[in-house]
C-alpha positions, 0 to 999 in steps of 0.5 A, spaced: 263 742 665 269 738 663 269 736 656 273 731 653 274 731 644 279 725 642 282 728 636 288 723 635 288 717 640 294 710 638 301 709 639 303 713 632 298 720 634 296 723 640 291 729 641 285 731 645 281 736 646 279 738 653 275 744 653 270 748 657 265 754 656 270 759 655 277 755 655 280 750 650 287 746 652 290 741 648 292 735 651 299 732 648 301 735 640 304 728 637 298 729 630 303 733 624 301 741 624 297 741 618 293 734 620 293 737 627 289 742 623 284 739 620 283 735 624 282 741 629 278 745 624 274 739 621 271 738 629 269 745 628 274 748 632 279 754 630 286 753 632 287 760 634 284 759 641 288 754 643 288 758 650 295 752 651 298 746 651 299 741 656 305 735 653 305 728 658 312 727 656 317 727 649 315 721 645 314 723 638 307 721 638 306 726 643 310 732 640 310 731 633 307 737 631 308 742 637 313 745 634 310 748 629 303 750 632 307 753 638 310 758 633 306 759 629 300 761 634 305 763 641 301 757 644 304 756 652 305 750 654 305 746 660 310 740 661 314 737 666 321 741 667 324 733 665 320 734 660 321 740 657 330 739 658 328 733 653 325 736 648 330 741 644 326 746 641 328 752 646 324 756 644 318 753 646 315 758 652 312 754 659 307 757 663 310 759 670 303 757 673 297 749 674 291 755 672 289 754 665 283 759 664 278 756 668 282 750 669 286 748 674 292 743 672 295 738 675 301 734 672 300 726 675 307 722 674 306 715 671 311 709 669 313 708 662 319 710 657 321 717 658 324 720 662 319 724 666 311 722 663 305 724 666 297 724 667 292 730 666 288 731 671 282 737 671 279 742 674 274 748 672 270 753 677 264 749 677 268 743 682 268 739 674 274 734 673 276 730 667 283 726 666 287 723 660 292 718 663 296 715 657 303 711 656 303 708 664 305 700 664 302 699 670 297 703 675 299 707 680 297 705 686 295 712 688 291 713 682 284 713 685 285 718 690 288 722 683 282 721 680 277 722 686 270 726 683 273 726 675 266 724 671 271 723 664 277 719 664 280 717 657 286 712 659 290 707 654 287 700 653 293 699 649 294 692 647 290 685 648 295 680 652 293 674 646 294 679 640 301 682 643 304 676 644 302 673 637 303 678 633 310 680 628 314 684 632 321 682 635 320 679 643 324 685 645 319 689 643 313 686 645 317 685 653 318 692 653 311 694 651 307 689 656 313 691 662 311 696 666 314 702 663 310 700 657 303 700 655 296 699 660 292 691 657 285 691 656 286 686 662 290 691 667 284 696 665 279 692 666 282 691 672 283 697 674 275 699 672 272 693 678 277 695 683 279 703 683 276 707 677 272 712 682 265 710 681 264 718 680 265 716 672 261 717 667 264 717 659 271 713 660 273 714 653 279 708 651 284 711 648 292 709 644 289 703 642 294 699 638 292 698 630 297 691 631 294 688 637 288 690 639 280 693 636 276 697 640 271 691 639 276 687 644 277 694 648 270 696 649 267 689 649 272 688 656 271 695 659 264 694 659 265 686 662 268 689 666 263 695 668 257 691 669 261 687 673 263 693 678 255 695 678 257 702 676 250 706 674 248 706 666 251 712 665 258 709 665 260 706 657 267 705 654 268 708 648 275 706 644 278 712 640 283 711 633 287 715 630 284 718 623 284 714 617 290 719 614 295 718 621 300 713 622 301 708 627 
């Protein structure tokens, strides 16, 4: 069974653990190294036991601690070739295959303002599947197929459209966030839940919430309503994740 444990998920920092009984993988490494160590140990994990890091794209909120973490623990890293070329740290090792321990890994392209941003789909040896999709301005048409059989899904629910429109940021920033290469809104995620998300998803985690254009309560309520409308099993839940208090947005 694959378990996803959120260490940080916001517009400022992203790091999620994917674990099985035999393998521990870090999905993104967007926290400063010391904060990452603290978050791991607080959850009962030894940083030295991380088997690999998988990076979705090169933005700082997904790679801030990568260099120091890899240098200290000599951890292999999996990312797209384009993302590797965009990160100016030549010593970062890259795994050569799609299997890490007992986890098979698929990187799936998404729409965001990075060179080749990807979502991550994982499958363990027992057939359990989990997925991690953040930093995407629209839902790919292939998403239901990619998620077929997934039991756990972490998907971004970055902003509430009304809060974004009323917020203090420059119109260009708002346009970028709401655009097809920006971030998913609560409404977009709700629409996907109602018309696209596989019914196999038992645990839905809402991540990458904006601190200034969303709240955990709004995101969770929007997803919960869509779950009820869809008539999904009661085991399906929505949990909005926010970063540790000390992390910046």
